[in-house]
Backbone as ProteinMPNN parsed JSONL, in Angstrom:
{"seq_chain_A": "MYIYNVTTNIEETSHDAWVKWMKEIHIPEVLSTGKFLSAKFTKVLIEEDMGGFTYSVQYTVKDKATLERYYEEDAPKLIESVQRNFAGKLVSFKTELEVVDEYFVQRATATHYMFTYGTLQEREVQLGVFSRPLTGFEDELPLYILSDTKVAGLYPTVHHTGQKEDRIKGQVYTLSHQELQKADIYEGEAYERIQIQLASGKNAWAYIAK", "coords_chain_A": {"N_chain_A": [[0.846, -1.18, -0.002], [0.369, 2.32, -0.606], [1.017, 5.755, 0.318], [-0.142, 8.809, -0.675], [0.98, 11.887, -0.272], [0.164, 15.254, 0.19], [1.475, 18.298, 0.817], [0.767, 21.539, 1.927], [1.258, 25.027, 2.03], [-0.663, 27.668, 3.046], [-1.7, 31.008, 2.528], [-2.367, 33.365, 5.157], [-4.519, 35.119, 4.764], [-6.217, 33.734, 3.091], [-6.785, 31.477, 4.423], [-9.083, 30.442, 5.973], [-11.108, 30.193, 4.027], [-9.894, 28.403, 2.267], [-9.51, 26.06, 3.853], [-12.189, 25.358, 4.332], [-12.986, 24.883, 1.683], [-11.307, 22.739, 1.029], [-12.274, 20.717, 2.775], [-14.99, 20.471, 2.057], [-15.144, 20.349, -0.718], [-12.692, 19.812, -2.341], [-11.182, 17.504, -1.227], [-13.319, 15.551, -1.059], [-13.761, 15.405, -3.857], [-11.347, 14.328, -4.811], [-11.431, 11.784, -3.559], [-13.676, 10.796, -4.804], [-12.789, 9.956, -7.245], [-12.313, 7.304, -7.071], [-9.876, 6.138, -6.789], [-8.541, 6.154, -4.366], [-8.365, 4.928, -0.96], [-8.798, 6.142, 1.505], [-8.606, 9.281, 3.336], [-6.624, 11.594, 5.198], [-6.723, 14.668, 6.777], [-4.585, 16.991, 7.939], [-3.115, 19.376, 10.234], [-0.009, 20.965, 10.237], [2.035, 21.368, 12.955], [3.838, 23.742, 13.297], [5.674, 26.834, 13.338], [5.837, 28.775, 10.562], [8.537, 30.171, 8.771], [8.025, 31.462, 6.443], [5.524, 32.376, 6.846], [1.89, 32.159, 7.049], [-0.069, 29.079, 7.046], [0.499, 25.579, 7.432], [-0.518, 22.548, 5.99], [-1.253, 19.017, 5.728], [-2.332, 16.492, 3.548], [-3.085, 13.144, 3.537], [-3.469, 10.555, 1.405], [-4.498, 7.269, 1.129], [-3.595, 4.565, -0.964], [-4.079, 1.705, -3.007], [-2.02, 0.568, -4.669], [0.984, 1.278, -6.622], [0.415, 1.423, -9.33], [-2.275, 2.219, -9.421], [-2.024, 4.764, -8.352], [-0.499, 5.99, -10.353], [-2.38, 5.961, -12.388], [-4.159, 7.797, -11.332], [-2.611, 10.143, -11.506], [-2.526, 10.422, -14.292], [-5.223, 10.374, -15.181], [-6.866, 11.973, -13.507], [-5.545, 13.958, -11.92], [-4.638, 16.344, -13.403], [-7.026, 17.859, -13.903], [-7.941, 18.325, -11.294], [-5.822, 19.742, -10.161], [-5.919, 22.024, -11.73], [-8.303, 23.07, -10.774], [-7.555, 23.784, -8.178], [-5.708, 25.853, -8.747], [-7.38, 27.639, -10.049], [-9.005, 28.53, -8.001], [-7.291, 29.343, -5.923], [-4.933, 30.577, -6.834], [-1.648, 31.77, -6.496], [-1.921, 32.005, -3.791], [-1.036, 29.882, -2.328], [1.413, 27.267, -1.698], [2.41, 24.121, -2.781], [3.573, 20.738, -2.35], [4.227, 17.35, -3.305], [4.525, 14.037, -1.901], [5.449, 10.675, -2.194], [4.785, 7.769, -0.381], [5.766, 4.568, 0.611], [4.176, 1.96, 2.266], [5.767, 0.048, 4.567], [5.424, -1.691, 6.74], [2.905, -2.379, 9.223], [1.549, -1.686, 12.463], [-0.545, -2.497, 15.168], [-2.787, -1.612, 17.818], [-4.727, -3.001, 20.523], [-8.162, -2.824, 19.981], [-11.092, -1.016, 21.141], [-13.857, -2.693, 22.744], [-15.717, -4.502, 20.445], [-18.962, -4.28, 19.021], [-20.747, -4.717, 16.968], [-21.977, -6.739, 14.317], [-21.004, -7.108, 10.949], [-21.988, -7.896, 7.749], [-20.338, -8.797, 4.798], [-19.866, -8.655, 1.254], [-18.363, -7.738, -0.762], [-15.986, -5.249, -1.613], [-15.111, -4.62, 0.955], [-14.042, -6.9, 1.98], [-11.463, -6.963, 1.198], [-8.072, -6.773, 2.122], [-6.465, -4.468, 1.805], [-8.368, -2.459, 1.547], [-9.605, -2.624, 4.049], [-7.491, -1.821, 5.718], [-7.228, 0.805, 4.87], [-9.726, 1.891, 5.572], [-10.318, 1.151, 8.266], [-7.907, 1.15, 9.553], [-6.746, -1.219, 10.301], [-6.381, -4.762, 9.759], [-9.184, -6.929, 9.306], [-10.568, -9.683, 11.091], [-12.584, -12.283, 10.235], [-15.538, -14.41, 9.851], [-17.066, -17.031, 7.928], [-20.347, -16.804, 6.56], [-23.82, -16.917, 5.578], [-26.2, -15.07, 3.653], [-29.487, -15.446, 3.585], [-32.26, -15.571, 1.224], [-31.539, -13.63, -0.54], [-29.892, -12.46, -3.561], [-26.917, -11.764, -5.52], [-27.012, -8.732, -7.227], [-27.536, -8.093, -10.72], [-27.109, -5.568, -11.594], [-24.691, -3.117, -11.052], [-23.395, -0.761, -8.684], [-22.561, 2.403, -9.809], [-21.594, 1.113, -11.985], [-19.548, -0.523, -11.166], [-19.424, -1.529, -8.512], [-20.615, -4.111, -6.327], [-24.005, -5.036, -5.392], [-26.898, -6.198, -3.54], [-29.904, -8.131, -4.008], [-33.16, -8.56, -2.824], [-34.986, -11.494, -2.885], [-36.695, -13.218, -1.594], [-36.865, -15.873, -1.934], [-36.379, -19.153, -0.762], [-34.311, -20.769, -1.66], [-32.369, -19.043, -2.479], [-29.31, -17.451, -1.691], [-26.473, -15.706, -0.341], [-23.019, -16.011, -0.109], [-20.661, -14.826, 2.283], [-18.436, -12.736, 4.262], [-18.294, -12.19, 7.755], [-17.713, -9.571, 9.968], [-16.619, -8.225, 13.1], [-17.279, -5.164, 14.519], [-16.485, -2.057, 16.161], [-18.58, 0.643, 17.401], [-17.573, 3.063, 16.44], [-16.033, 2.182, 14.295], [-18.015, 1.171, 12.649], [-19.241, 3.517, 11.857], [-17.201, 4.543, 10.294], [-17.281, 2.703, 8.225], [-19.747, 3.415, 7.126], [-19.085, 5.903, 6.035], [-17.222, 5.12, 4.126], [-18.785, 3.515, 2.369], [-20.583, 5.405, 1.444], [-22.964, 7.715, -0.142], [-24.327, 6.199, -1.993], [-25.078, 3.771, -0.983], [-27.104, 2.134, 1.514], [-27.341, 1.234, 4.986], [-28.571, -1.709, 6.33], [-30.386, -3.821, 8.646], [-29.976, -7.292, 8.885], [-30.764, -10.843, 8.955], [-28.673, -13.578, 9.374], [-27.795, -16.83, 7.982], [-26.776, -18.287, 10.07], [-28.234, -17.39, 12.179], [-27.443, -15.119, 13.434], [-27.823, -11.608, 13.921], [-27.051, -8.933, 11.771], [-25.374, -6.095, 10.222], [-25.728, -4.907, 6.898], [-24.807, -3.635, 3.649], [-26.706, -2.141, 1.087], [-27.579, -1.102, -2.229], [-29.083, 2.106, -2.695]], "CA_chain_A": [[0.001, 0.001, -0.001], [1.104, 3.569, -0.705], [0.393, 6.984, 0.798], [0.105, 9.983, -1.501], [0.933, 13.0, 0.666], [0.23, 16.59, -0.38], [1.712, 19.307, 1.861], [0.421, 22.852, 1.381], [1.289, 26.234, 2.854], [-1.692, 28.574, 2.573], [-1.594, 32.346, 3.112], [-3.307, 33.599, 6.254], [-5.726, 35.809, 4.292], [-7.094, 32.769, 2.398], [-6.78, 30.243, 5.213], [-10.4, 29.907, 6.335], [-11.818, 29.803, 2.81], [-9.21, 27.218, 1.71], [-9.83, 24.904, 4.696], [-13.585, 25.001, 4.037], [-13.008, 24.331, 0.334], [-10.672, 21.428, 1.082], [-13.146, 19.766, 3.464], [-16.297, 20.294, 1.433], [-15.1, 20.183, -2.171], [-11.516, 19.196, -2.978], [-10.913, 16.145, -0.769], [-14.354, 14.66, -1.592], [-13.573, 15.196, -5.299], [-10.226, 13.384, -4.978], [-11.898, 10.453, -3.182], [-14.697, 10.356, -5.747], [-12.151, 9.342, -8.413], [-12.288, 5.864, -6.854], [-8.495, 5.63, -6.763], [-8.008, 6.144, -3.013], [-9.131, 4.208, 0.056], [-9.154, 7.045, 2.594], [-7.804, 10.514, 3.386], [-6.482, 12.279, 6.481], [-6.421, 16.093, 6.612], [-3.914, 17.353, 9.191], [-2.415, 20.65, 10.314], [1.367, 20.825, 10.689], [2.147, 22.235, 14.13], [5.084, 24.485, 13.334], [5.576, 28.216, 12.896], [6.532, 28.878, 9.287], [9.28, 31.398, 8.518], [7.404, 32.11, 5.289], [4.195, 32.808, 7.22], [0.802, 31.292, 6.66], [-0.312, 27.842, 7.774], [0.863, 24.408, 6.642], [-1.378, 21.374, 6.163], [-0.901, 17.817, 4.979], [-3.398, 15.537, 3.27], [-2.519, 11.831, 3.216], [-4.416, 9.674, 0.739], [-4.005, 5.894, 1.015], [-3.905, 3.995, -2.265], [-3.778, 0.274, -2.997], [-0.731, 0.236, -5.293], [1.598, 2.348, -7.415], [-0.269, 1.502, -10.624], [-3.484, 3.023, -9.228], [-1.584, 6.142, -8.173], [-0.113, 6.485, -11.668], [-3.628, 6.224, -13.107], [-4.683, 9.063, -10.8], [-1.824, 11.226, -12.12], [-2.847, 10.546, -15.706], [-6.648, 10.543, -15.488], [-7.62, 12.873, -12.625], [-4.781, 15.028, -11.289], [-4.618, 17.633, -14.118], [-8.276, 18.616, -13.69], [-8.022, 18.741, -9.895], [-4.809, 20.785, -9.964], [-6.462, 23.227, -12.369], [-9.301, 23.608, -9.87], [-6.824, 24.447, -7.1], [-5.159, 27.097, -9.261], [-8.479, 28.543, -10.368], [-9.583, 29.074, -6.773], [-6.329, 29.886, -4.958], [-3.673, 30.895, -7.498], [-0.823, 32.76, -5.82], [-2.218, 32.028, -2.356], [-0.51, 28.687, -1.666], [2.525, 26.517, -2.276], [2.206, 22.713, -2.454], [4.45, 19.713, -2.916], [3.724, 16.009, -3.053], [5.47, 12.991, -1.507], [4.927, 9.318, -2.249], [5.308, 6.937, 0.701], [5.396, 3.161, 0.533], [3.984, 1.361, 3.588], [6.64, -1.114, 4.72], [4.765, -2.57, 7.689], [1.967, -1.675, 10.083], [1.398, -2.261, 13.786], [-1.857, -2.128, 15.676], [-3.063, -1.813, 19.241], [-6.037, -3.619, 20.758], [-9.265, -1.883, 19.866], [-12.171, -1.094, 22.136], [-14.752, -3.822, 22.536], [-16.569, -4.368, 19.27], [-20.331, -4.653, 19.382], [-21.598, -4.835, 15.785], [-21.641, -7.643, 13.227], [-21.196, -6.549, 9.612], [-21.892, -8.902, 6.686], [-19.743, -8.196, 3.611], [-19.859, -9.501, 0.055], [-17.641, -7.013, -1.798], [-14.632, -4.714, -1.439], [-14.706, -4.569, 2.372], [-13.317, -8.12, 2.305], [-10.069, -6.802, 0.765], [-7.215, -6.318, 3.209], [-6.027, -3.095, 1.566], [-9.501, -1.587, 1.855], [-9.766, -2.631, 5.505], [-6.44, -0.985, 6.294], [-7.528, 2.19, 4.561], [-10.943, 2.357, 6.244], [-10.327, 0.901, 9.711], [-6.514, 1.186, 10.038], [-6.372, -2.545, 10.79], [-7.034, -5.845, 9.031], [-10.281, -7.532, 10.054], [-10.663, -11.135, 11.148], [-14.013, -12.597, 10.175], [-15.936, -15.807, 9.676], [-17.991, -17.205, 6.823], [-21.772, -16.98, 6.847], [-24.628, -16.738, 4.379], [-27.374, -14.213, 3.741], [-30.58, -16.11, 2.843], [-33.356, -14.826, 0.586], [-30.95, -12.58, -1.381], [-28.91, -12.808, -4.587], [-26.15, -10.622, -6.01], [-27.72, -8.057, -8.303], [-26.833, -7.938, -12.001], [-26.795, -4.142, -11.736], [-23.678, -2.681, -10.1], [-23.377, 0.655, -8.33], [-21.589, 3.127, -10.642], [-21.081, 0.177, -12.958], [-18.345, -1.19, -10.662], [-19.486, -2.104, -7.168], [-21.753, -5.029, -6.209], [-25.059, -4.867, -4.403], [-27.708, -7.405, -3.426], [-31.33, -7.983, -4.325], [-33.997, -9.451, -2.021], [-35.913, -12.284, -3.7], [-37.646, -13.923, -0.742], [-36.848, -17.299, -2.279], [-35.593, -19.896, 0.213], [-33.116, -21.37, -2.259], [-31.402, -17.993, -2.783], [-28.449, -17.033, -0.586], [-25.187, -15.131, -0.722], [-21.923, -16.289, 0.813], [-19.866, -13.653, 2.58], [-17.653, -12.715, 5.487], [-18.861, -11.382, 8.837], [-16.692, -8.964, 10.809], [-17.109, -7.576, 14.317], [-16.792, -3.795, 14.527], [-16.936, -1.124, 17.191], [-19.51, 1.639, 16.881], [-16.788, 4.031, 15.682], [-15.643, 1.564, 13.022], [-19.22, 1.089, 11.828], [-19.412, 4.839, 11.264], [-16.207, 4.643, 9.218], [-17.81, 1.912, 7.112], [-20.789, 4.234, 6.51], [-18.429, 6.929, 5.223], [-16.616, 4.444, 2.98], [-19.814, 3.091, 1.418], [-21.058, 6.632, 0.842], [-24.39, 8.0, -0.338], [-24.942, 5.256, -2.927], [-25.523, 2.597, -0.23], [-27.703, 2.301, 2.835], [-27.049, 0.12, 5.895], [-29.797, -2.32, 6.835], [-30.207, -4.963, 9.547], [-30.418, -8.541, 8.266], [-30.492, -12.039, 9.751], [-27.854, -14.506, 8.617], [-28.165, -18.241, 8.067], [-26.364, -18.751, 11.393], [-29.142, -16.844, 13.179], [-26.92, -13.851, 13.944], [-28.268, -10.364, 13.304], [-25.876, -8.185, 11.322], [-25.595, -5.003, 9.305], [-25.268, -5.11, 5.528], [-25.01, -2.465, 2.813], [-27.346, -2.387, -0.186], [-27.74, 0.129, -3.009], [-30.325, 2.837, -2.448]], "C_chain_A": [[0.887, 1.239, -0.001], [0.302, 4.702, -0.05], [0.828, 8.114, -0.126], [-0.107, 11.208, -0.611], [1.076, 14.322, -0.077], [0.346, 17.592, 0.761], [1.525, 20.692, 1.25], [0.614, 23.929, 2.432], [0.325, 27.229, 2.247], [-1.545, 29.927, 3.271], [-2.694, 32.561, 4.15], [-4.601, 34.227, 5.761], [-6.713, 34.86, 3.606], [-7.322, 31.51, 3.203], [-8.175, 29.652, 5.428], [-11.165, 29.413, 5.106], [-11.207, 28.523, 2.213], [-9.543, 25.961, 2.514], [-11.259, 24.426, 4.419], [-13.689, 24.33, 2.669], [-12.396, 22.93, 0.286], [-11.614, 20.388, 1.666], [-14.391, 19.445, 2.648], [-16.246, 19.979, -0.056], [-13.908, 19.356, -2.644], [-11.274, 17.757, -2.531], [-12.02, 15.178, -1.195], [-14.206, 14.394, -3.092], [-12.435, 14.214, -5.565], [-10.694, 11.957, -4.662], [-12.926, 9.917, -4.171], [-14.1, 9.778, -7.033], [-12.128, 7.828, -8.295], [-10.896, 5.281, -6.766], [-7.99, 5.423, -5.338], [-8.954, 5.466, -2.033], [-9.611, 5.132, 1.178], [-8.279, 8.288, 2.515], [-7.777, 11.034, 4.813], [-6.01, 13.7, 6.216], [-5.859, 16.605, 7.931], [-3.247, 18.719, 9.084], [-1.023, 20.417, 10.886], [1.625, 21.854, 11.795], [3.542, 22.858, 14.243], [4.788, 25.935, 12.939], [6.441, 28.377, 11.657], [7.258, 30.218, 9.171], [8.643, 32.195, 7.378], [6.008, 32.63, 5.612], [3.135, 31.829, 6.757], [0.689, 30.051, 7.526], [-0.019, 26.662, 6.851], [-0.026, 23.227, 7.008], [-0.855, 20.213, 5.32], [-2.15, 16.97, 4.778], [-2.75, 14.228, 2.846], [-3.624, 10.937, 2.661], [-3.799, 8.275, 0.652], [-4.503, 5.309, -0.307], [-3.364, 2.57, -2.316], [-2.407, -0.058, -3.545], [-0.266, 1.395, -6.152], [0.881, 2.517, -8.761], [-1.528, 2.37, -10.522], [-3.125, 4.494, -9.063], [-1.179, 6.744, -9.507], [-1.34, 6.795, -12.515], [-4.263, 7.527, -12.641], [-3.946, 10.237, -11.429], [-2.268, 11.482, -13.558], [-4.302, 10.968, -15.947], [-7.334, 11.666, -14.722], [-6.853, 14.11, -12.158], [-4.804, 16.341, -12.074], [-5.855, 18.489, -13.869], [-8.364, 19.131, -12.266], [-7.007, 19.829, -9.577], [-5.293, 22.1, -10.57], [-7.508, 23.889, -11.481], [-8.654, 24.349, -8.707], [-6.323, 25.806, -7.566], [-6.256, 28.115, -9.557], [-9.018, 29.242, -9.115], [-8.573, 29.78, -5.879], [-4.968, 30.18, -5.591], [-2.935, 32.002, -6.756], [-1.008, 32.82, -4.326], [-1.606, 30.848, -1.611], [0.675, 28.114, -2.421], [2.355, 25.065, -1.829], [3.317, 21.853, -3.015], [3.932, 18.345, -2.501], [4.866, 15.072, -2.678], [4.759, 11.655, -1.614], [5.6, 8.477, -1.174], [4.846, 5.504, 0.486], [5.302, 2.596, 1.944], [4.793, 0.079, 3.654], [6.0, -2.145, 5.642], [3.829, -1.737, 8.533], [1.804, -2.433, 11.391], [0.126, -1.694, 14.398], [-1.953, -2.4, 17.173], [-4.449, -2.444, 19.369], [-7.118, -2.576, 20.732], [-10.247, -2.034, 21.018], [-13.111, -2.237, 21.769], [-15.697, -3.56, 21.364], [-17.948, -4.912, 19.578], [-21.241, -4.886, 18.184], [-21.072, -5.9, 14.843], [-21.919, -6.944, 11.901], [-20.968, -7.648, 8.578], [-21.378, -8.218, 5.421], [-19.725, -9.194, 2.468], [-19.054, -8.858, -1.061], [-16.276, -6.528, -1.352], [-14.172, -4.656, 0.019], [-14.068, -5.875, 2.836], [-11.83, -7.994, 1.955], [-9.229, -6.181, 1.869], [-6.802, -4.853, 3.034], [-7.139, -2.097, 1.881], [-9.707, -1.5, 3.357], [-8.728, -1.741, 6.187], [-6.727, 0.489, 6.058], [-8.7, 2.733, 5.347], [-10.831, 2.283, 7.751], [-8.95, 0.988, 10.367], [-6.108, -0.133, 10.698], [-7.001, -3.591, 9.878], [-8.101, -6.472, 9.917], [-10.194, -9.055, 10.004], [-12.136, -11.503, 11.21], [-14.284, -14.079, 10.098], [-16.973, -15.873, 8.56], [-19.427, -17.356, 7.324], [-22.522, -16.76, 5.544], [-25.813, -15.833, 4.674], [-28.495, -14.844, 2.92], [-31.568, -15.111, 2.262], [-32.848, -13.687, -0.299], [-30.085, -13.21, -2.467], [-28.102, -11.562, -4.92], [-26.875, -10.043, -7.215], [-26.87, -8.005, -9.572], [-26.412, -6.491, -12.234], [-25.804, -3.73, -10.641], [-23.732, -1.172, -9.88], [-22.24, 1.325, -9.109], [-20.935, 2.203, -11.672], [-19.906, -0.651, -12.481], [-18.578, -2.029, -9.413], [-20.753, -2.939, -6.981], [-22.795, -4.557, -5.204], [-25.922, -6.128, -4.428], [-29.169, -7.088, -3.705], [-32.122, -9.018, -3.517], [-35.007, -10.155, -2.917], [-37.013, -12.928, -2.868], [-37.69, -15.42, -1.003], [-35.904, -18.068, -1.353], [-34.294, -20.45, -0.374], [-32.037, -20.337, -2.559], [-30.605, -17.619, -1.536], [-27.116, -16.548, -1.118], [-24.157, -15.496, 0.335], [-21.106, -15.022, 1.034], [-19.078, -13.818, 3.851], [-18.331, -11.785, 6.492], [-17.725, -10.885, 9.709], [-17.354, -8.3, 12.011], [-16.455, -6.213, 14.441], [-17.268, -3.043, 15.768], [-17.908, -0.13, 16.56], [-18.777, 2.659, 16.02], [-16.392, 3.466, 14.328], [-16.844, 1.418, 12.09], [-19.488, 2.435, 11.154], [-18.415, 5.066, 10.142], [-16.651, 3.855, 7.989], [-18.905, 2.691, 6.381], [-20.166, 5.267, 5.571], [-17.833, 6.3, 3.964], [-17.672, 4.074, 1.933], [-20.489, 4.282, 0.75], [-22.561, 6.694, 0.619], [-25.088, 6.981, -1.233], [-25.524, 4.03, -2.22], [-26.264, 3.021, 1.035], [-27.432, 1.045, 3.66], [-28.361, -0.405, 6.473], [-29.451, -3.475, 7.781], [-30.771, -6.203, 8.878], [-30.134, -9.696, 9.237], [-29.783, -13.055, 8.876], [-28.328, -15.943, 8.8], [-27.817, -18.822, 9.432], [-27.324, -18.319, 12.487], [-28.682, -15.52, 13.743], [-27.559, -12.684, 13.189], [-27.038, -9.533, 12.958], [-26.322, -7.003, 10.472], [-25.093, -5.436, 7.928], [-25.586, -3.844, 4.719], [-25.641, -2.875, 1.481], [-27.486, -1.036, -0.921], [-29.083, 0.778, -2.706], [-31.233, 2.766, -3.671]], "O_chain_A": [[2.0, 1.224, 0.525], [-0.916, 4.615, 0.11], [2.02, 8.341, -0.331], [-1.238, 11.527, -0.243], [1.995, 14.495, -0.878], [-0.567, 17.723, 1.576], [2.063, 20.983, 0.181], [0.194, 23.776, 3.579], [0.459, 27.601, 1.082], [-1.294, 29.98, 4.475], [-3.793, 32.018, 4.04], [-5.674, 33.91, 6.275], [-7.909, 35.148, 3.546], [-7.974, 30.577, 2.734], [-8.414, 28.49, 5.1], [-11.788, 28.352, 5.136], [-11.932, 27.663, 1.714], [-9.828, 24.913, 1.935], [-11.502, 23.226, 4.288], [-14.392, 23.332, 2.511], [-12.899, 22.047, -0.408], [-11.745, 19.294, 1.117], [-14.8, 18.287, 2.558], [-17.19, 19.409, -0.602], [-14.088, 18.316, -3.278], [-11.17, 16.868, -3.377], [-11.71, 14.078, -1.653], [-14.49, 13.289, -3.555], [-12.544, 13.362, -6.446], [-10.391, 11.027, -5.408], [-13.033, 8.704, -4.354], [-14.82, 9.176, -7.829], [-11.947, 7.132, -9.294], [-10.738, 4.063, -6.679], [-7.1, 4.601, -5.118], [-10.167, 5.429, -2.235], [-10.692, 4.935, 1.734], [-7.332, 8.346, 1.731], [-8.761, 10.935, 5.546], [-5.02, 13.914, 5.516], [-6.572, 16.65, 8.933], [-2.866, 19.161, 8.0], [-0.875, 19.745, 11.906], [1.452, 23.056, 11.592], [4.312, 22.546, 15.151], [3.781, 26.222, 12.291], [7.648, 28.139, 11.704], [6.678, 31.271, 9.438], [8.707, 33.424, 7.346], [5.368, 33.253, 4.765], [3.439, 30.802, 6.151], [1.276, 29.977, 8.605], [-0.254, 26.731, 5.645], [-0.255, 22.945, 8.184], [-0.126, 20.399, 4.347], [-2.926, 16.756, 5.709], [-1.956, 14.201, 1.905], [-4.585, 10.608, 3.357], [-2.686, 8.125, 0.15], [-5.646, 5.517, -0.715], [-2.32, 2.271, -1.737], [-1.691, -0.874, -2.965], [-0.998, 2.357, -6.385], [0.758, 3.634, -9.265], [-1.817, 3.16, -11.421], [-3.827, 5.37, -9.567], [-1.488, 7.906, -9.77], [-1.35, 7.768, -13.269], [-4.833, 8.272, -13.438], [-4.569, 11.216, -11.841], [-2.372, 12.632, -13.984], [-4.58, 11.809, -16.802], [-8.289, 12.257, -15.227], [-7.434, 15.186, -12.017], [-4.977, 17.391, -11.455], [-5.749, 19.696, -13.652], [-8.814, 20.255, -12.043], [-7.3, 20.741, -8.804], [-5.097, 23.166, -9.987], [-7.601, 25.115, -11.432], [-9.13, 25.406, -8.292], [-6.492, 26.804, -6.865], [-6.075, 29.312, -9.338], [-9.433, 30.399, -9.169], [-8.932, 30.708, -5.155], [-3.944, 30.037, -4.922], [-3.514, 33.037, -6.426], [-0.333, 33.597, -3.649], [-1.651, 30.812, -0.381], [0.914, 28.417, -3.59], [2.176, 24.8, -0.64], [3.929, 22.191, -4.028], [3.278, 18.204, -1.469], [6.014, 15.276, -3.074], [3.614, 11.511, -1.184], [6.826, 8.465, -1.061], [3.672, 5.258, 0.21], [6.238, 2.733, 2.733], [4.547, -0.863, 2.9], [6.031, -3.341, 5.353], [3.944, -0.512, 8.558], [1.905, -3.659, 11.43], [-0.226, -0.539, 14.162], [-1.294, -3.29, 17.711], [-5.241, -2.417, 18.427], [-7.005, -1.544, 21.395], [-10.24, -3.02, 21.755], [-13.147, -2.686, 20.624], [-16.379, -2.537, 21.307], [-18.089, -5.89, 20.312], [-22.41, -5.223, 18.37], [-19.869, -5.971, 14.589], [-22.938, -6.271, 11.745], [-19.899, -8.257, 8.531], [-21.909, -7.186, 5.011], [-19.59, -10.401, 2.67], [-19.049, -9.358, -2.186], [-15.495, -7.289, -0.782], [-12.971, -4.645, 0.287], [-13.598, -5.956, 3.971], [-11.026, -8.828, 2.371], [-9.623, -5.186, 2.477], [-6.792, -4.089, 3.999], [-6.881, -1.02, 2.418], [-9.959, -0.417, 3.885], [-9.047, -1.001, 7.118], [-6.499, 1.323, 6.934], [-8.693, 3.896, 5.752], [-11.199, 3.227, 8.451], [-8.835, 0.908, 11.59], [-5.225, -0.154, 11.556], [-8.048, -3.337, 9.283], [-7.943, -6.54, 11.135], [-9.796, -9.633, 8.993], [-12.851, -11.09, 12.123], [-13.382, -14.902, 10.259], [-17.667, -14.895, 8.283], [-19.68, -17.954, 8.37], [-21.914, -16.451, 4.519], [-26.357, -15.824, 5.779], [-28.464, -14.788, 1.691], [-31.697, -13.98, 2.729], [-33.641, -12.865, -0.759], [-29.607, -14.335, -2.324], [-28.532, -10.442, -4.644], [-27.298, -10.774, -8.11], [-25.646, -7.889, -9.51], [-25.472, -6.223, -12.981], [-26.043, -3.962, -9.456], [-24.073, -0.41, -10.786], [-21.098, 0.867, -9.07], [-19.845, 2.491, -12.167], [-19.316, -1.399, -13.26], [-18.004, -3.108, -9.266], [-21.834, -2.539, -7.414], [-22.502, -3.785, -4.292], [-25.697, -7.022, -5.244], [-29.602, -5.937, -3.645], [-31.794, -10.204, -3.527], [-35.785, -9.51, -3.619], [-38.119, -13.16, -3.355], [-38.457, -16.147, -0.372], [-34.751, -17.673, -1.18], [-33.296, -20.584, 0.335], [-30.902, -20.707, -2.862], [-31.17, -17.486, -0.45], [-26.688, -16.93, -2.207], [-24.39, -15.313, 1.53], [-20.882, -14.243, 0.108], [-19.048, -14.894, 4.448], [-18.867, -10.738, 6.13], [-16.875, -11.663, 10.141], [-18.504, -7.868, 11.941], [-15.229, -6.105, 14.467], [-18.312, -3.354, 16.342], [-18.043, -0.07, 15.338], [-19.293, 3.079, 14.985], [-16.409, 4.18, 13.325], [-16.7, 1.531, 10.872], [-19.916, 2.477, 10.001], [-18.74, 5.71, 9.145], [-16.428, 4.279, 6.855], [-18.988, 2.637, 5.154], [-20.648, 5.481, 4.459], [-17.923, 6.867, 2.875], [-17.467, 4.299, 0.74], [-20.924, 4.179, -0.397], [-23.323, 5.861, 1.111], [-26.316, 6.905, -1.234], [-26.364, 3.328, -2.784], [-26.07, 4.122, 1.551], [-27.308, -0.056, 3.122], [-29.156, 0.351, 7.031], [-28.356, -4.033, 7.719], [-31.89, -6.19, 8.366], [-29.378, -9.553, 10.198], [-30.233, -13.359, 7.771], [-29.157, -16.233, 9.663], [-28.483, -19.744, 9.902], [-27.246, -18.822, 13.608], [-29.434, -14.856, 14.456], [-27.802, -12.761, 11.984], [-26.099, -9.439, 13.749], [-27.478, -6.913, 10.058], [-24.156, -6.226, 7.813], [-26.5, -3.089, 5.051], [-25.19, -3.816, 0.828], [-27.506, 0.024, -0.296], [-30.086, 0.098, -2.491], [-32.33, 3.323, -3.658]]}, "name": "protein", "num_of_chains": 1, "seq": "MYIYNVTTNIEETSHDAWVKWMKEIHIPEVLSTGKFLSAKFTKVLIEEDMGGFTYSVQYTVKDKATLERYYEEDAPKLIESVQRNFAGKLVSFKTELEVVDEYFVQRATATHYMFTYGTLQEREVQLGVFSRPLTGFEDELPLYILSDTKVAGLYPTVHHTGQKEDRIKGQVYTLSHQELQKADIYEGEAYERIQIQLASGKNAWAYIAK"}
């Protein structure tokens, strides 16, 4: 996994407007490209000799090939947007970081079951969303099938048939309340979270297209 880091020094006179624009427009636009797993927006706690304020945005990405695709397909348009809104008001530079290894601490007690049948089963996605790999178990969702129609033409969803012979195999993970909220953010506006009952009898959350 890689981290695409963008460090920016913004002039004090444009600071508030830029922070608002980053939170509400730019970072969501970068994530909407589908190339990145997550983003962290941080303020660098130093006093700059050049004045202004310095921030760092760290985008996690699955591999170098995906990052190269971002440079080719999406970056020019997004950079043009930055210049159109804040030309002469900021200085930015990028850094590519390769994740060598990761270490984790014990999380708070998890209280939610989540049934997954798509990208949330991928280790790289789990690391990007929850900052840890998940350990799950196999189960089945009865009365549903995978839909032929995919969200945005790429991502799977399920369809309720009510037929006893229909079922979907998947993985069940145990999440804390905070991690469940992170899953909501990852799935975005295209999905909704519903409560379902698995073949094992356990009640769990699952995401379906709206």
